[in-house]
C-alpha positions in Angstrom: -20.1 2.7 5.0 -18.1 5.9 4.5 -20.2 9.0 4.1 -19.6 10.6 0.7 -21.2 12.1 -2.4 -20.5 8.7 -4.1 -20.6 5.1 -3.0 -17.8 4.2 -0.6 -15.7 1.6 -2.3 -12.0 0.7 -2.7 -12.8 -0.6 -6.2 -10.6 0.6 -9.1 -11.6 4.0 -10.5 -10.8 5.0 -14.1 -7.7 7.1 -14.5 -8.0 10.9 -14.7 -8.0 12.2 -18.2 -7.3 15.8 -17.4 -4.5 17.3 -19.4 -3.3 19.6 -16.7 -0.4 21.8 -17.4 2.5 21.9 -15.0 3.3 25.4 -13.7 6.7 26.5 -14.9 9.2 26.9 -12.1 12.6 28.5 -11.8 13.6 26.2 -9.0 16.2 23.5 -9.4 14.7 20.7 -11.7 13.0 17.8 -9.9 15.4 15.3 -11.5 18.3 16.9 -9.6 16.5 17.4 -6.3 15.7 13.7 -6.1 19.4 13.0 -6.1 20.8 16.0 -4.3 18.1 17.1 -2.0 16.5 14.9 0.7 14.3 17.8 2.0 15.3 17.1 5.6 14.0 20.6 6.6 10.5 19.5 5.5 10.7 15.8 6.2 11.3 16.4 9.9 7.7 17.5 10.3 6.3 14.1 9.2 3.6 15.8 7.2 3.4 12.9 4.8 3.8 9.2 5.5 3.6 6.0 3.4 1.6 3.6 5.5 1.5 0.1 4.1 -1.1 -1.0 1.7 -4.9 -0.9 1.4 -7.2 -3.9 1.0 -6.3 -4.2 -2.7 -2.6 -4.0 -2.1 -2.2 -0.4 -3.3 0.4 1.8 -1.4 -1.3 4.2 1.1 0.0 7.7 1.4 -1.2 9.7 4.4 -1.1 13.5 4.7 -1.4 15.0 8.2 -2.6 18.6 8.5 -1.8 18.7 12.2 1.9 18.3 11.4 2.0 21.4 9.2 4.1 24.0 11.1 3.1 27.7 11.2 2.9 29.1 7.7 5.5 31.8 8.4 8.1 29.1 9.4 8.0 26.9 6.3 8.8 27.4 2.6 5.7 26.3 0.9 7.5 26.1 -2.5 9.8 23.5 -0.9 6.9 21.8 0.7 5.3 21.3 -2.7 8.5 20.0 -4.2 8.9 17.6 -1.2 5.4 16.3 -1.7 6.2 15.6 -5.4 9.6 14.1 -4.4 7.8 11.6 -2.1 4.9 10.8 -4.4 7.3 10.2 -7.4 8.4 7.0 -5.8 4.9 5.6 -5.9 2.8 7.2 -8.6 3.8 4.8 -11.3 1.6 2.2 -9.5 -2.0 2.4 -8.4 -2.1 4.2 -5.0 -4.5 5.5 -2.3 -4.3 8.9 -0.5 -5.7 9.6 3.0 -5.9 13.2 4.0 -6.3 13.9 7.8 -7.9 17.3 8.0 -7.9 17.8 11.8 -5.2 20.2 12.9 -5.5 22.6 10.0 -5.7 26.1 11.6 -5.6 29.7 10.6 -1.9 29.7 11.6 -0.7 26.7 9.5 -3.2 26.7 6.6 -1.6 27.2 3.1 -3.1 29.9 1.0 -5.7 29.3 -1.7 -3.1 30.3 -4.3 -0.8 27.6 -3.1 -3.6 25.0 -3.2 -4.4 26.1 -6.8 -0.8 25.8 -7.8 -0.6 22.4 -6.1 -3.6 21.1 -8.1 -1.9 22.2 -11.3 1.5 20.9 -10.3 0.0 17.5 -9.5 -0.7 16.8 -13.2 -2.0 13.7 -14.9 1.1 11.7 -13.8 -0.1 11.9 -10.2 -3.9 11.8 -10.8 -4.1 8.9 -13.2 -3.0 6.2 -10.8 -4.6 7.7 -7.7 -7.5 5.3 -7.2 -9.1 6.8 -4.1 -8.7 9.8 -1.9 -10.2 9.8 1.6 -10.8 13.1 3.5 -10.9 12.2 7.2 -12.8 14.4 9.6 -14.1 16.8 7.0 -15.3 20.2 8.2 -17.5 22.9 6.6 -14.3 24.5 5.5 -13.4 21.4 3.5 -16.8 21.3 1.9 -16.7 25.0 1.0 -13.2 24.6 -0.4 -14.4 21.6 -2.4 -17.1 23.8 -3.9 -14.6 26.5 -4.8 -12.3 24.0 -6.6 -15.0 21.9 -8.2 -15.2 23.9 -11.4 -11.5 23.2 -12.1 -11.5 19.6 -11.0 -12.3 16.9 -13.5 -15.3 14.7 -13.1 -13.2 11.6 -12.9 -11.0 13.0 -10.2 -14.0 14.2 -8.3 -15.4 10.6 -8.2 -12.2 9.5 -6.4 -12.8 11.7 -3.4 -14.7 10.2 -0.4 -15.5 11.8 3.0 -14.6 9.8 6.1 -16.4 11.1 9.3 -14.5 8.9 11.8 -11.5 6.6 11.8 -13.5 3.4 12.1 -14.9 4.0 8.7 -11.4 3.5 7.2 -11.4 -0.2 8.3 -13.0 -1.2 5.0 -10.1 0.4 3.2 -6.9 -0.3 5.3 -5.7 -2.0 8.5 -5.9 1.1 10.8 -3.1 -0.4 12.9 -0.7 0.2 10.0 -1.5 3.9 9.9 0.6 6.4 11.8 -2.2 8.3 13.5 -1.1 11.3 15.6 -2.5 11.5 19.2 -4.3 14.8 18.5 -6.2 13.1 15.7 -7.1 10.1 17.9 -8.4 12.5 20.7 -10.5 14.4 18.1 -11.9 11.1 16.7 -13.1 10.1 20.2 -15.1 13.4 20.3 -16.5 12.8 16.8 -17.3 9.2 17.7 -19.3 10.4 20.8 -21.3 12.6 18.5 -22.1 9.7 16.1 -22.4 7.1 18.9 -26.2 6.8 18.9 -26.3 6.5 15.1 -23.5 3.9 15.2 -25.3 1.8 17.9 -28.6 1.9 15.9 -26.8 0.6 12.8 -24.6 -2.0 14.5 -25.5 -5.7 14.3 -24.6 -7.9 17.2 -21.4 -9.8 16.3 -21.8 -13.4 15.4 -20.2 -16.1 17.5 -16.8 -17.1 16.3 -17.0 -20.0 13.8 -14.7 -22.9 13.6 -12.3 -22.4 10.7 -13.2 -24.5 7.7 -10.4 -26.9 6.5 -10.8 -25.4 3.0 -10.0 -21.9 4.3 -7.1 -20.3 2.3 -7.0 -16.7 3.3 -6.2 -15.4 6.8 -4.8 -18.6 8.1 -1.2 -19.7 8.9 1.2 -21.5 6.6 1.1 -24.4 9.0 -2.7 -24.6 8.8 -2.5 -24.6 5.0 0.1 -27.3 5.0 -1.9 -29.6 7.3 -5.0 -29.2 5.2 -3.3 -29.5 1.8 -1.8 -33.0 1.9 1.4 -31.7 3.5 2.3 -29.5 0.6 4.5 -26.6 1.7 3.6 -24.1 -1.0 0.0 -22.9 -0.4 -2.6 -23.7 -3.1 -3.3 -20.0 -3.8 0.4 -19.3 -4.5 0.8 -22.3 -6.6 -2.2 -21.5 -8.8 -1.7 -17.8 -9.2 2.0 -18.1 -9.9 1.5 -20.9 -12.4 -1.0 -18.8 -14.3 1.1 -15.7 -14.2 4.1 -17.5 -15.4 2.1 -18.5 -18.5 0.1 -15.4 -19.1 1.4 -12.5 -17.1 5.2 -12.1 -17.6 4.8 -9.8 -20.6 1.9 -7.8 -19.4 2.9 -4.2 -18.9 2.3 -3.0 -15.3 1.6 -6.5 -13.9 1.0 -6.1 -10.2 0.6 -2.3 -10.6 -3.1 -2.4 -11.6 -5.9 -3.5 -9.3 -9.0 -5.2 -10.7 -12.5 -4.8 -9.4 -12.6 -5.4 -5.7 -15.9 -7.3 -5.9 -14.3 -9.8 -8.3 -11.3 -10.2 -6.0 -13.5 -10.9 -3.0 -15.5 -13.4 -5.0 -12.4 -15.3 -5.9 -11.3 -15.3 -2.3 -14.7 -16.7 -1.2 -14.5 -19.5 -3.8 -11.0 -20.5 -2.5 -12.2 -20.4 1.1 -15.2 -22.7 0.2 -12.8 -25.2 -1.4 -14.1 -24.4 -5.0 -11.8 -24.5 -8.0 -10.8 -21.2 -9.6 -10.3 -21.0 -13.4 -8.3 -17.8 -14.1 -8.5 -18.2 -17.8 -12.3 -17.9 -17.6 -12.0 -14.6 -15.7 -10.3 -12.9 -18.7 -8.1 -10.6 -16.6 -4.5 -11.4 -15.7 -4.6 -8.7 -13.0 -7.0 -10.8 -11.0 -4.5 -13.6 -10.1 -1.9 -10.9 -9.5 -4.1 -9.1 -7.0 -5.1 -12.5 -5.4 -1.4 -13.3 -4.8 -0.8 -9.9 -3.1 -4.0 -10.3 -1.1 -3.0 -13.8 0.1 0.4 -12.5 1.4 -1.2 -9.4 3.0 -3.8 -11.5 4.9 -1.5 -14.0 6.4 -1.9 -13.8 10.2 1.9 -13.4 10.4 3.9 -11.8 7.6 5.9 -14.1 5.4 9.2 -12.7 6.7 7.8 -13.1 10.2 7.4 -10.6 13.0 10.8 -11.3 14.5 12.8 -10.0 11.5 11.1 -6.6 11.4 13.4 -4.8 13.9 16.5 -6.0 12.0 15.1 -5.2 8.5 14.4 -1.6 9.3 18.0 -1.0 10.1 19.2 -2.1 6.6 20.1 1.4 5.4 22.4 2.0 8.4 24.7 -0.8 7.1 27.6 -0.2 4.7 26.6 -1.1 1.1 29.1 -3.9 1.1 27.5 -5.6 4.0 23.8 -5.4 3.0 23.6 -8.6 0.9 25.2 -10.7 3.5 22.8 -9.2 6.1 19.8 -10.2 3.9 21.1 -13.7 3.4 21.5 -14.2 7.2 17.9 -13.0 7.8 16.3 -15.3 5.4 18.5 -18.3 6.1 18.8 -18.1 9.9 15.6 -16.5 11.0 13.0 -18.3 9.0 11.8 -21.9 9.4 12.5 -24.3 6.5 8.9 -24.2 5.4 8.7 -20.4 5.5 12.0 -20.1 3.7 10.8 -22.5 1.0 7.6 -20.4 0.4 9.6 -17.1 0.3 12.1 -18.6 -2.1 9.3 -19.9 -4.3 7.8 -16.4 -4.5 11.2 -14.7 -5.3 12.0 -17.4 -7.9 8.8 -16.3 -9.6 9.6 -12.6 -9.2 13.0 -13.2 -10.9 11.1 -14.4 -13.9 9.0 -11.2 -13.8 12.3 -9.2 -13.7 13.7 -11.0 -16.7 10.8 -9.6 -18.7 11.1 -6.0 -17.3 11.9 -4.6 -20.7 8.3 -5.5 -21.7 6.3 -5.5 -18.5 8.1 -2.4 -17.1 8.4 -4.0 -13.6 11.9 -3.5 -12.4 13.2 -4.3 -8.9 12.3 -0.9 -7.6 8.6 -1.2 -8.7 8.3 -4.8 -7.4 9.9 -3.9 -4.1 7.4 -1.0 -3.6 4.5 -3.4 -4.3 5.6 -6.5 -2.4 7.6 -5.0 0.5 4.6 -4.0 2.6 3.0 -7.4 1.9 6.0 -9.3 3.2 6.8 -7.7 6.6 5.1 -5.5 9.2 5.3 -5.0 12.9 3.1 -6.4 15.6 2.4 -3.0 17.2 4.0 -0.2 15.2 2.4 1.6 12.3 4.6 1.7 9.2 6.2 5.1 8.9 7.7 6.5 5.7 11.2 5.8 7.1 10.3 2.2 7.9 8.7 1.7 4.5 11.8 2.9 2.8 13.9 0.4 4.8 11.5 -2.4 3.9 11.6 -1.5 0.2 15.4 -1.4 0.3 15.5 -4.8 1.9 13.0 -6.3 -0.7 14.9 -4.8 -3.6 18.1 -6.4 -2.3 16.4 -9.8 -2.3 15.3 -9.2 -5.9 18.7 -7.9 -7.1 20.8 -10.5 -5.4 18.5 -13.5 -5.5 21.2 -16.1 -6.1 23.4 -14.7 -3.3 20.6 -14.4 -0.8 18.7 -17.7 -1.3 21.6 -20.1 -0.8 20.1 -22.3 1.9 19.5 -25.9 0.9 16.4 -27.5 2.3 16.3 -31.3 2.3 13.4 -32.5 0.2 11.3 -34.9 2.2 8.0 -34.1 0.6 6.5 -32.5 -2.5 6.4 -28.7 -2.2 
């Protein structure tokens, strides 16, 4: 469990109700900077990264103090604008923030005035959908700072903040392999782990012997396993049932796929599927549950739906001329995927087309859907997802959504029910 002032949980937390005022600025408006300014002078430091999704499918944004340059070499006003520029792509959805504190020094530490301004600048738009904020390797400085800011921080926002003493504690929140963790942070974590080692050993239960996978298992097993144990059906049971329900009840729900239901309920539904029990979504009275289950199913596949072999090609998509990108996407899904995998992927995107057709009501356009589904469709075997890689994956996913009929042209001979 993560050490914190409140219980460690990735469950949904109520949105912040603070009506913070945005500090006026004479800088160029944000709307223009998003188009004209890519903040290359700030982005090169890799202070902030988008690192896949947490256990509930929420985008994870990581901030690395060790990447902050000396304070006298960076324009902190531009840094703040860059942080907002990056977050603006994700804050319309539920998201998680991980702050890596190690590496903050007297030489690169922003002023208290800047921190106060940042808190005010990150108004309700940013706080509402922030569902959890994890402070990794907190020091006495952080705890003192928290005490200074507590009077101006809303109670609801305060409940979202959790202390994480060492990296292993993040495993209940996110696949750590998907995080870009700087070497200096890893070295520091080893020192911290040595300090906590005796306590960890006292609280560690000997691992159970691996169990044979139950034929009814639905999560964390391959598409081939599911087909062999589901009467030869290509479309997995979880996908069939969640998509069927969402087609009936979810297409006109505003923010479908953006909101995360209670994590305990999601885990219970997963367990019921894995035991071979039936799941009645209408009895659960929350359309966001099947939406979360669908994302969880994709994220827990042992190999991503778009497969490992496509990753290196997908993250080059933005290097291509615009006129060549759709053909590039079509070749990847048609030539690099097996017939069964292609069929499952097409089934998912056929459904997402229906979601897009109701975007005027559900507010889920192709940008939003790409941000949500991209990290759940492709990842690398050994590389963490950097912000640059995530943008490439989102671009690729958006192209699949926007050019569905041009991309999914492969005809699979029907020899069985799918």
